MIRO-218966 format. One record per residue (C-alpha): x, y, z. Coordinates in steps of 0.25 Angstrom, whole numbers, plus 5000, padded with zeros to 4 digits. Example, Ala and Ser with C-alpha at 12.3 -4.5 7.8 and 13.67 -1.06 7.14 Angstrom:
<recs>
504949825031
505549965029
</recs>
This chain:
<recs>
505246654977
504146744982
503646744970
503346574973
503246584987
502646724991
501846655002
501446765013
502246865007
501546844993
500146855000
500346985006
500847044992
499646984986
498847024996
499447174992
499047154977
497547124980
497247234989
498147344981
497147444973
497047424959
498447454951
498847504938
500347444939
501447414948
502747474949
503847384956
505247414961
506047284964
507447264971
507647174958
507847284948
509047384950
509547454937
510647544935
510247704933
508847764934
507547684939
507047584929
505647554926
505247424919
504447474907
504147344899
502747324894
502947174898
504147154909
504147014911
504946964923
506346924926
506646804935
507846874942
508346774950
508946634951
509046494958
507546484961
506446384958
505946374943
504646414946
505146554950
505646584935
504246544930
503546664936
503046774929
502346904931
501846964917
501347094921
501547204911
502347314912
502047464909
503047554901
502047664905
502047654919
503647634919
503747754912
502647834922
503647784933
504847834927
504147964926
503747964940
505247934943
505848034934
504848134940
505548124952
506948144947
507347994946
507747924934
506947824928
506947744914
506147634909
506547484906
505847414897
506647284899
506547244913
505547134917
505047134932
506047064942
505646964953
505547084963
504447134954
503647004950
503746934962
502847014971
502047054959
501546914957
500946924973
500447064970
499947064956
499846914953
499046954940
500147034934
499247124928
499847254933
501047324924
502247324932
503447414931
504747384939
505547494944
507147474946
508047514957
509147604953
510547534956
510847674962
509847704972
509547744986
508347734995
507947884992
508047864977
507047734979
506147824987
506147934978
505647834966
504547774975
504047914977
504147954963
503347834959
502347854971
501347914962
501047774955
500447734968
499247814963
499247784950
498947644952
500447574953
500847494964
502347514967
503147394972
504447384979
504947244978
506147214987
506347165001
506647235013
507747135018
508447045007
509646975009
509946875000
511346825007
510646815020
509546725017
509246605027
508946485018
508446415030
507146495029
507246565042
505946625046
506546735053
507246855046
508646885051
508646995062
509347095053
508247075042
507247095053
507947235058
508147295044
506647255040
506047315053
506847445051
506447455036
504847435042
504947535053
505547645043
504547605032
503347615043
503947755045
503947795031
505547835033
506047825020
507247915025
507647795036
507347685026
508247745015
509347725026
509147585027
510547535027
510647605042
509547495047
509747375055
510047255046
510047335034
511447275027
510947135030
509447165025
509847245013
511247205007
510747264994
509647364994
508847334981
507747254988
507547354999
507447474988
506247444983
505647484996
506147634994
505347644981
504047584987
504147675000
504447794991
503147754983
502347724995
502547855003
501947805015
502347695026
502047555021
501247435027
501847305029
501347205018
502147085023
503247055032
504146915030
505546865027
506046755018
507546685021
507846775033
508246895025
507246915014
506047005019
504747005013
504147125020
503247205010
502547335012
501447405005
501447565004
499947595006
</recs>
């Protein structure tokens, strides 16, 4: 629903987009593309979008993000991953999922930049994802924005449909733990996130947290807080920028 009701979060992402330097393209790792085997990179010249959800207002299914793809950039990214000893293949069939196009509608509403999406391997560790981010880090100096799209706390089974203004205590505890380790640039500690307070409730499955490791690997330095906020008690909207 952020695509229709971005509010303060959408304003923060839009403001980031306006102050970014000139860009050549965007590479996004979304929680919503998990694939068996190696890393996969969307390589269609015109990827299109998928509405990979159900039960929402009809207006949501009419939204589009008609950005071009870039087979060349996908191949370049695969090459960087392979140089780091990581398996990577191209996927010319994959459209952009909502983990990609929802934030991009705010970040780059013109949809004028090529977008390539990176998958999460189904068999993965934080260390593997950090390594992938480090391998892709040279893109930061080639005009390519690297975007990790997920959620630090994401538990659909514990939503408060009464619209609680305050997040649940376990969600606050886990997010605080992550924030402190991000501020310290401590990827080693973050890799052991399952030991953190509130981890099992906050991250019942890891796919929404995992894009953070790609972003952290690519960022290389502690991030700055872009936005802090919550939805329905157990969905974190907290977002970071790696300057």
